[in-house]
PAZAPA-4460 file (N, C-alpha, C; in steps of 0.05 Angstrom, whole numbers, plus 32768, in hexadecimal, padded with zeros to 4 digits):
% residues 148
    n_x    n_y    n_z   ca_x   ca_y   ca_z    c_x    c_y    c_z   seq   type   mol
   7FF4   80B5   7EAD   8002   80A5   7EC1   800F   808E   7EB4     1      M     A
   8027   8086   7EBD   8035   8070   7EB1   802A   8056   7EBB     2      M     A
   802D   8041   7EA9   8026   8026   7EB1   8040   8018   7EBA     3      T     A
   803F   800A   7ED1   8057   7FFD   7EDA   8061   7FE8   7EC6     4      P     A
   807B   7FE5   7EC4   8085   7FD0   7EB3   8087   7FB6   7EC3     5      D     A
   8090   7FA1   7EB5   8091   7F86   7EC2   80A3   7F87   7EDB     6      K     A
   80B9   7F96   7EDA   80CC   7F97   7EF1   80BE   7FA4   7F09     7      D     A
   80AE   7FB9   7F04   80A1   7FC6   7F1A   808C   7FB4   7F26     8      S     A
   807D   7FA5   7F15   8068   7F93   7F20   8076   7F7C   7F30     9      A     A
   808D   7F73   7F26   809B   7F5E   7F35   80A4   7F69   7F50    10      A     A
   80AE   7F82   7F50   80B6   7F8E   7F6A   809E   7F91   7F7D    11      D     A
   8087   7F99   7F72   806F   7F9A   7F83   8068   7F7F   7F8F    12      Q     A
   8068   7F6B   7F7D   8061   7F50   7F86   8074   7F46   7F9B    13      K     A
   808E   7F49   7F96   80A2   7F40   7FAA   809F   7F4F   7FC4    14      T     A
   809B   7F69   7FC3   8098   7F79   7FDB   8080   7F70   7FEB    15      T     A
   8069   7F6E   7FDE   8050   7F67   7FEC   8051   7F4B   7FF6    16      I     A
   805D   7F38   7FE8   8060   7F1D   7FF2   8071   7F1D   800B    17      E     A
   8086   7F2D   800B   8097   7F2E   8023   8088   7F3B   803B    18      R     A
   8079   7F50   8035   8069   7F5D   804B   8053   7F4A   8055    19      L     A
   8049   7F38   8044   8035   7F25   804D   8040   7F10   805F    20      L     A
   805B   7F0E   8061   8067   7EFB   8074   8060   7F04   8091    21      D     A
   805B   7F1E   8095   8051   7F27   80AE   8033   7F22   80AF    22      D     A
   8027   7F2C   80C3   800A   7F26   80C7   7FF9   7F31   80B1    23      E     A
   7FFE   7F4A   80A8   7FED   7F56   8094   7FFC   7F6D   8087    24      Q     A
   7FF1   7F77   8070   7FFC   7F8D   8062   7FE5   7F9E   8058    25      V     A
   7FE9   7FB9   8058   7FD5   7FCB   804C   7FDF   7FD1   8030    26      L     A
   7FCD   7FCE   801C   7FD4   7FD5   8001   7FC3   7FED   7FF9    27      V     A
   7FCF   8001   7FED   7FC2   8019   7FE5   7FBE   8017   7FC7    28      H     A
   7FA5   801A   7FBD   7FA0   8015   7FA1   7F92   802D   7F94    29      I     A
   7F95   802F   7F7A   7F87   8042   7F6A   7F6F   8033   7F5E    30      N     A
   7F56   8038   7F68   7F3F   8028   7F5E   7F37   802F   7F42    31      P     A
   7F42   8044   7F36   7F3B   804C   7F1B   7F4B   803C   7F06    32      A     A
   7F5E   802C   7F0F   7F6E   801C   7EFC   7F5D   8006   7EF0    33      T     A
   7F5F   8003   7ED5   7F50   7FED   7EC8   7F56   7FD2   7ED4    34      P     A
   7F41   7FC2   7ED8   7F44   7FA7   7EE2   7F41   7FA4   7F00    35      G     A
   7F3E   7FBB   7F0E   7F3A   7FBA   7F2B   7F1E   7FB1   7F31    36      V     A
   7F1B   7F9D   7F43   7F01   7F95   7F4D   7F01   7F98   7F6B    37      A     A
   7EF1   7FAB   7F75   7EEE   7FAF   7F91   7ED0   7FB5   7F96    38      I     A
   7EC6   7FB4   7FAF   7EAA   7FBA   7FB3   7EA2   7FD5   7FA8    39      P     A
   7E8A   7FD6   7F9C   7E81   7FEF   7F8E   7E82   8008   7FA0    40      P     A
   7E7D   8005   7FBA   7E7D   801D   7FCB   7E99   8029   7FCE    41      H     A
   7EAE   801B   7FC6   7ECA   8025   7FC8   7ED4   8030   7FAD    42      L     A
   7EC6   8029   7F98   7ED0   802F   7F7D   7ED3   804C   7F76    43      S     A
   7EC4   805D   7F83   7EC4   807A   7F7D   7EDA   8089   7F8C    44      E     A
   7EE8   807C   7F9E   7EFD   8089   7FAD   7F16   808D   7F9C    45      N     A
   7F26   80A2   7FA2   7F3E   80A7   7F93   7F53   8092   7F99    46      R     A
   7F54   8089   7FB2   7F66   8074   7FBA   7F58   8063   7FCF    47      T     A
   7F5F   804A   7FD0   7F53   8037   7FE3   7F6A   8027   7FF0    48      V     A
   7F68   8022   800A   7F7B   8012   8019   7F6D   7FF8   8021    49      T     A
   7F79   7FE2   801A   7F6F   7FC8   8021   7F83   7FB9   8033    50      L     A
   7F78   7FAA   8046   7F89   7F9A   8058   7F8A   7F7D   804D    51      R     A
   7FA2   7F73   8048   7FA6   7F58   803E   7FB5   7F48   8053    52      L     A
   7FAE   7F2E   8054   7FBC   7F1C   8067   7FB8   7F00   805D    53      S     A
   7FCC   7EF0   8062   7FC9   7ED3   805C   7FBA   7EC5   8073    54      R     A
   7FB5   7ED3   8088   7FA7   7EC8   809F   7F89   7ECD   809E    55      F     A
   7F7F   7EDC   808B   7F63   7EE1   8089   7F55   7EC8   807E    56      F     A
   7F3B   7EC5   8083   7F2C   7EAE   807A   7F2A   7EAD   805C    57      K     A
   7F27   7EC4   804F   7F25   7EC5   8032   7F3F   7EBE   8025    58      G     A
   7F3D   7EB5   800C   7F55   7EAC   7FFE   7F65   7EC4   7FF3    59      E     A
   7F7F   7EC0   7FF0   7F91   7ED5   7FE6   7FA4   7EC8   7FD2    60      L     A
   7FA5   7ED4   7FBA   7FB6   7ECA   7FA5   7FC6   7EE1   7F99    61      F     A
   7FE0   7EDD   7F95   7FF0   7EF0   7F87   7FFC   7EE2   7F6F    62      L     A
   7FF8   7EED   7F57   8005   7EE2   7F3F   8012   7EF9   7F30    63      D     A
   801C   7EF4   7F18   802B   7F08   7F09   8019   7F1F   7EFF    64      D     A
   7FFF   7F1B   7EFF   7FEC   7F30   7EF4   7FDF   7F40   7F0A    65      E     A
   7FD8   7F34   7F21   7FC8   7F42   7F35   7FC8   7F34   7F50    66      K     A
   7FBC   7F41   7F63   7FB6   7F36   7F7D   7F98   7F30   7F7D    67      V     A
   7F90   7F19   7F86   7F74   7F12   7F89   7F70   7F0B   7FA6    68      T     A
   7F5D   7F18   7FB3   7F59   7F14   7FCF   7F3B   7F15   7FD6    69      A     A
   7F32   7F01   7FE5   7F17   7F01   7FEF   7F18   7F10   800A    70      E     A
   7F0B   7F28   800A   7F0C   7F38   8022   7EF0   7F3D   802D    71      L     A
   7EEF   7F3F   8047   7ED5   7F44   8054   7ECF   7F61   8056    72      L     A
   7EB8   7F69   804B   7EAE   7F84   804C   7E93   7F83   805A    73      F     A
   7E92   7F8C   8073   7E79   7F89   8082   7E74   7F6B   8086    74      G     A
   7E5B   7F62   8080   7E55   7F46   8085   7E5B   7F34   806D    75      P     A
   7E65   7F3F   8056   7E68   7F2F   803E   7E85   7F30   8034    76      E     A
   7E8D   7F1A   8027   7EA7   7F19   801A   7EA4   7F23   7FFD    77      Y     A
   7EBA   7F2F   7FF4   7EBB   7F39   7FD8   7ED6   7F31   7FCD    78      F     A
   7ED6   7F26   7FB5   7EF0   7F1E   7FA8   7EFB   7F36   7F9A    79      T     A
   7F10   7F41   7FA6   7F1E   7F59   7F9A   7F33   7F50   7F87    80      C     A
   7F35   7F5D   7F70   7F4A   7F58   7F5D   7F5A   7F72   7F5A    81      E     A
   7F74   7F70   7F5F   7F85   7F88   7F5F   7F9C   7F84   7F4C    82      L     A
   7F9A   7F8D   7F33   7FB1   7F8C   7F21   7FC9   7F9B   7F2D    83      P     A
   7FE1   7F91   7F28   7FF8   7F9D   7F34   7FFB   7FBB   7F2F    84      W     A
   7FF1   7FC4   7F17   7FF4   7FE1   7F11   7FE0   7FF2   7F20    85      D     A
   7FCE   7FE7   7F30   7FBC   7FF8   7F40   7FC8   7FFC   7F5C    86      C     A
   7FDC   7FEC   7F64   7FE7   7FEE   7F7F   7FFD   8003   7F7F    87      I     A
   7FF8   8019   7F8D   800C   802E   7F8D   801C   802F   7FA7    88      W     A
   8013   8021   7FBC   8022   8021   7FD5   801B   800A   7FE6    89      G     A
   802C   8005   7FFA   8028   7FEF   800D   8034   7FF8   8028    90      A     A
   8027   7FF0   803E   8030   7FF6   8059   802F   7FDD   8069    91      S     A
   8045   7FD8   8078   8047   7FC0   8089   803E   7FC8   80A5    92      S     A
   8039   7FB3   80B5   8031   7FB8   80D1   8049   7FC2   80E1    93      I     A
   8061   7FBF   80D6   807A   7FC9   80E3   8081   7FE6   80DB    94      R     A
   806F   7FF2   80CC   8074   800E   80C5   8083   8013   80AB    95      G     A
   808A   7FFE   809C   8098   8001   8083   8083   800A   806E    96      Q     A
   808C   801D   805D   807A   8027   8049   8088   8027   802E    97      E     A
   8079   801F   801A   8084   801D   7FFE   8071   802B   7FEC    98      Y     A
   807C   803A   7FD8   806C   8048   7FC5   8076   8042   7FA9    99      I     A
   8064   803C   7F97   806A   8038   7F7B   805D   8050   7F6C   100      W     A
   806D   8064   7F68   8063   807E   7F5E   8055   807B   7F43   101      A     A
   805F   8068   7F32   8053   8065   7F17   8036   805C   7F18   102      E     A
   802D   8051   7F2F   8011   8047   7F32   8000   805A   7F42   103      S     A
   800C   806E   7F4E   7FFD   8080   7F60   7FEC   8094   7F50   104      A     A
   7FD4   809A   7F5A   7FC4   80AF   7F4E   7FD3   80CA   7F50   105      P     A
   7FCE   80DC   7F3E   7FDC   80F5   7F3D   7FD9   8105   7F57   106      D     A
   7FC1   8105   7F63   7FBD   8114   7F7B   7FCD   8109   7F93   107      E     A
   7FD2   80EF   7F93   7FE2   80E2   7FA8   7FFF   80EB   7FA4   108      I     A
   8009   80EA   7F8B   8024   80F3   7F86   8028   8110   7F8F   109      L     A
   8015   8121   7F88   8017   813D   7F90   8018   8140   7FAE   110      H     A
   8008   8130   7FBC   8007   8131   7FD9   8023   8129   7FE5   111      M     A
   802E   8113   7FDA   8049   810B   7FE4   805E   8120   7FDE   112      F     A
   805D   812B   7FC6   8071   813F   7FBF   806F   8158   7FD0   113      L     A
   8056   8161   7FD6   8053   8179   7FE6   805C   8173   8003   114      S     A
   8057   815B   800D   8060   8155   8028   807F   8154   8029   115      Q     A
   808B   8149   8013   80A8   8148   8012   80B3   8164   8011   116      R     A
   80A7   8176   8002   80B1   8191   7FFF   80AF   81A0   801A   117      D     A
   809A   819A   802A   8098   81A6   8045   80AE   819D   8057   118      E     A
   80B9   8185   8053   80CE   817A   8064   80E9   8184   805D   119      R     A
   80EC   8191   8046   8106   819C   803E   810A   81B6   804E   120      L     A
   8120   81B8   805B   8126   81D0   806B   8142   81DA   8063   121      T     A
   8145   81F3   8066   815F   81FF   8060   816F   8201   807A   122      T     A
   8186   81F4   807B   8197   81F5   8093   81B2   81FD   808A   123      V     A
   81BC   8213   8094   81D6   821F   808C   81D9   8220   806E   124      T     A
   81C4   8229   8061   81C6   822D   8044   81C4   8214   8033   125      G     A
   81BF   81FC   803F   81BD   81E3   8031   81A1   81D7   8035   126      R     A
   8197   81CA   8021   817D   81BC   8024   8182   81A0   8030   127      N     A
   8174   8199   8044   8175   817F   8051   815A   8172   8050   128      H     A
   8159   8159   804A   8140   814A   8049   813A   8140   8065   129      Y     A
   8122   8145   806F   811A   813C   8089   8106   8125   8085   130      M     A
   810D   810C   8089   80FB   80F6   8084   80E3   80F7   8097   131      P     A
   80CB   80F0   808D   80B4   80F0   809F   80B6   80D9   80B3   132      P     A
   80A9   80DE   80CA   80AA   80CA   80DF   809D   80AF   80D6   133      A     A
   8089   80B1   80C5   807B   809A   80BB   808D   8088   80AA   134      A     A
   80A1   8093   809D   80B3   8084   808C   80C9   8076   809B   135      M     A
   80CD   807E   80B4   80E2   8071   80C4   80D6   8057   80CF   136      K     A
   80E6   8041   80D0   80DB   8029   80DC   80D3   802D   80F9   137      P     A
   80BB   8024   80FF   80B1   8026   811A   80B3   800B   8128   138      R     A
   80B6   800B   8142   80B6   7FF3   8150   809A   7FE7   8150   139      R     A
   8098   7FCD   814B   807E   7FC0   814B   8072   7FC0   8167   140      A     A
   8059   7FC7   8168   804B   7FC7   8182   8048   7FAA   818C   141      A     A
   804E   7FA6   81A4   804C   7F8C   81B0   8030   7F87   81BA   142      S     A
   8026   7F6F   81B7   800C   7F68   81C1   800E   7F5F   81DF   143      H     A
   8026   7F5D   81E9   8029   7F56   8205   8028   7F6F   8217   144      L     A
   801B   7F6C   822D   8019   7F82   8240   8022   7F79   825B   145      R     A
   802E   7F8C   826A   8038   7F86   8284   8021   7F85   8298   146      R     A
   8020   7F70   82A7   800B   7F6C   82BB   8018   7F6B   82D7   147      V     A
   800D   7F7C   82E9   8018   7F7C   8305   8007   7F6D   8317   148      K     A
***
């Protein structure tokens, strides 16, 4: 697997900082990447998704090397350290999704490629790409409800 270069890490940082302007962001990580610090019970997973927010009680720092976040797991906080090259994807609460293929585990890449291949259809002898519904921007769910 390739290691992201400085430009890729800068793109990840810029993207995640922008997504953090909203309430929260989900980051998808490869826990097998050297330098990752997450709770031991998550370390054996092929991929882990963590919820980050500037509104959480725990501290959150982003620098040129990594994301450091104090996150609550059950009743206790754990200081997670996420080097930029472990973050392979991010999802916003508005439905935006970003993938950095160079950081994704091989099985995740294979999954995305097979899903993409399933969406290719032949129409009048031409291949057309059918984007997944999840990749289209979704309207943010409102917290307001109509009361009669």
